[in-house]
C-alpha positions, -999 to +999 in steps of 0.1 A: +593+536+754+597+502+771+601+473+748+589+439+761+599+404+752+600+399+714+604+437+710+634+434+687+616+412+662+585+435+663+607+465+656+624+447+628+591+438+612+580+475+615+612+486+600+607+464+569+571+474+566+582+510+566+610+503+542+588+485+517+562+512+518+588+538+512+604+519+483+580+494+469+603+486+440+629+474+465+601+452+480+593+437+447+631+431+440+633+414+474+604+391+465+579+407+490+545+403+475+519+431+476+540+460+464+542+451+427+530+479+404+539+507+428+567+532+427+581+551+456+574+587+463+605+607+472+594+643+474+603+661+506+566+661+517+563+624+510+595+616+529+588+635+561+565+610+577+589+581+568+618+599+583+599+606+615+589+569+617+625+558+611+637+580+640+611+565+663+620+530+653+657+537+658+650+551+693+629+520+702+655+497+688+682+513+709+661+504+740+658+468+732+681+441+747+694+413+726+687+378+739+718+363+723+747+370+700+728+364+668+701+389+678+727+415+689+743+412+655+709+417+638+701+446+661+735+463+654+730+458+616+695+473+617+707+503+637+734+510+611 
């Protein structure tokens, strides 16, 4: 998967969209609107698509190239 210019930021947004959908309580705690009143689902069947998406995001993130030191720090933190 080739990642074009701005790819890191797009992947980061996708990661947080996935994160907030997986754990809407954490989204509410972080002040992200739109997830209030929801609880996460953590059964094996509910987690399977989230894990597959996280693996795909990790692979795409590994292919990105940071445009500067700050972005490389963010990229490394997101990979971890």
